C-alpha positions as CSV (number, residue, x, y, z in Angstrom):
1,M,82.7,109.2,115.0
2,A,86.5,109.6,115.3
3,L,88.7,108.5,112.5
4,M,91.4,106.0,113.3
5,P,95.1,106.7,112.7
6,R,96.6,105.4,109.5
7,I,99.7,105.7,107.4
8,A,99.5,108.4,104.8
9,T,101.4,108.8,101.5
10,R,103.1,112.0,100.6
11,A,100.2,112.8,98.3
12,D,97.7,112.1,101.2
13,V,99.6,114.5,103.4
14,Q,99.8,117.3,100.8
15,R,96.0,116.9,100.1
16,L,95.2,117.0,103.9
17,L,97.3,120.1,104.5
18,L,95.7,121.9,101.5
19,E,92.3,121.0,103.1
20,G,93.3,122.5,106.4
21,A,94.8,119.7,108.4
22,Q,97.3,120.5,111.2
23,L,100.8,119.2,111.0
24,V,102.4,118.0,114.2
25,E,105.9,116.9,114.7
26,V,106.4,114.7,117.9
27,L,110.2,115.1,117.8
28,P,112.0,116.2,121.0
29,A,112.2,120.0,121.2
30,A,116.0,120.1,120.5
31,D,115.5,118.0,117.3
32,Y,112.6,120.2,116.2
33,A,114.8,123.3,116.7
34,Q,117.5,121.9,114.5
35,G,115.0,121.5,111.6
36,H,111.4,120.7,111.0
37,L,108.7,120.7,108.3
38,A,107.3,124.1,107.4
39,L,104.2,125.1,109.4
40,A,104.6,122.1,111.8
41,Q,103.8,122.5,115.4
42,N,106.0,120.7,117.9
43,L,104.4,118.5,120.5
44,P,107.2,116.2,121.8
45,L,105.9,112.7,122.2
46,K,107.3,112.3,125.7
47,E,105.6,115.5,126.8
48,L,102.3,114.8,125.0
49,D,99.4,115.0,127.3
50,E,95.8,116.4,127.5
51,G,97.2,119.9,128.2
52,S,99.6,120.0,125.3
53,A,97.1,118.4,122.9
54,S,94.6,121.1,123.8
55,R,96.6,123.4,121.5
56,L,95.2,121.5,118.6
57,D,91.9,122.3,116.9
58,R,89.7,119.3,117.5
59,A,87.6,120.2,114.4
60,R,90.5,119.8,112.0
61,P,92.4,116.6,111.0
62,V,95.9,116.1,112.5
63,V,98.9,114.7,110.6
64,V,101.5,113.5,113.0
65,Y,105.1,113.2,111.9
66,C,108.2,111.8,113.5
67,N,111.6,111.2,111.8
68,D,113.0,108.2,113.5
69,T,116.5,107.3,112.2
70,V,116.9,104.2,114.5
């Protein structure tokens, strides 16, 4: 059974990453290049499709991050 998305606290994210979760930033590539979280992969939301998502390990949890300042 797949787990449903949920909002995670900072402590949740730290624990998940220590347990082997993947960190994905969905920022546009230019924003990602200006600065991103350490070890984060960039999969821009507007470009996210089955092909780009195939870079992820389906056996490991995924933590998705987007810094929206709007």
